[in-house]
N, C-alpha and C positions, 0 to 999 in steps of 0.2 A: 373411226369405223362405226358403222351402224351395228348395233348388237343384235337386233331382231328385225324381222320383216317390217318394212316401213313404206308408206306412200309418200313420195317426194316429187318435187317439180324438177324436171330436167332443164337445166339452164344453159348448158353448153355441150357441144359434141367435140371432143378432142381429136378423135380419129375413129376408125371403123369398129373399134372394140373398147372405147373408153368414153365415158360421159362425166359431166359434173352435175350434181344434183343438190338442191336445197331442201333440207329435211328439218322438220320441227315446226314449232309454233311461230307465227309471225313475231318478229322482235327478238326471238330466242332461237332462230334457226341456225343451222350450220351448213356450210357447203362441203360436200364430200366428193371425192373422185372415185368413180366406180368402174372397175375393169370387168367386162363381160366374161363370165365363166365359160370355160371349155372351148373357146375359139381363139384364133389368132388372125387378125385382119392385116392387110398390107399397110406398111408404114406410109405416112403422108407423102414422102418423097419417092415412094416406090410406085411402079405401075399399078393401077387400080386403087391406089391409096385415096385419092380424092373422091372417086366414085363410091368407095366403101363408106367413107365419112358421110357423103351425101345421102346414101341409102339409110344409114342409121339416123341421120337428121330427119328425114321424111317420116320415119317411124316414131321417133322419140322426142325430138326437140320441142320444148314448150308445153309438154304434156305432163300430167300427173302419172307417175309410174310406180309400180310395186317393185321394191328392191328386196331380194331375199339373200342376205349376206351368207357367204360360205367361208371366207378366209380373208386374210390381209396379205398382200404381196410385198415383195422386197422394196417397192417404191412407196409403201404406205397406203396404197389404194385398197378399197374394199372390193374384193372379188365376189361377184354376185350374179345370180340370175335376175334379169331385168325384164319386167313385163310392161310393154307400152301398147296402148290401144287394144288390149286383150291378147297380144301376141308376145311370145317369148323372143326377145331381141337376139339372143345367141342363135336360136334356130332360124330366125328369119334371115340373118346375115349369111349364114351358111347356105340356106335354101336358095337365096338369090345369087349365090356365087360371089359374095363380097367378103368371105372369110373362109379360112380352113378350120376343120375340126382340130383342136389342139390336143393331139393324141397323148401327149405327155401328161395332161391333166384331165383327160376325158373320163367321165363316169356315166354319161348318158349316151347309150348306143344309138339313140335316134339322131343325134348330131352327126355321127359318122354316116348313117344312112342318108341323111339330107345332103351331105357332101358328095356321096356317090351319085345321087340323083342329079345334083348340079353339074358334076363332071360329065355325066352321060348326056345331058342336054346342052352342054357347053355354055352354061349360064355364067354371066359376069366374067370373072378372071379366068374361068375355065375355057373361055374362047381363045385365050392366048395359047399358042402351040407349046410354049415352055414356061408356064407360070412358076415363079420363084417364091417359095415359102418365106414368110417374113423372117423367120429365124435364120434362114440361109442368107437372106438379103442383109440382115443386121450383121452377120458374121463377115460378109464380104466388105461391108463398110468399115469394120474395125481393121481390116487388113490393108486398106488403102492408106497411102501417105496422107497426112493431115491437110496438105494443100490441095488435094484432089477431090475432096468430099463435096 
């Protein structure tokens, strides 16, 4: 985990709310997995999952980004606010309708306001008449018999 704010190169986009970054001096750098704070993006196999990943890629892939770590999650990822091209990635994903405000972990009220705006304008996943939150989608996948996934 990154202990303090750092400027790192984004080397991969895992999905709409997770990136891999290379941090540190050349020859002594480490690769870290960073989970964007306060949002939950559709899973890759879920509706809008690929679009969400693509939107985050356009904003962050291959650029130097500021990572402001907040915590470590249960998967060992650094949970952080990520700034790419001068924009907060969490806010941008929600504003574009590519992620939900993750109310369970929400501390920034602006994220919820951005979600409400995206819903009102039917941006991204909000164009779907019945968008399914990633947490609900994950729960539905756990309930399916293993041969049906």
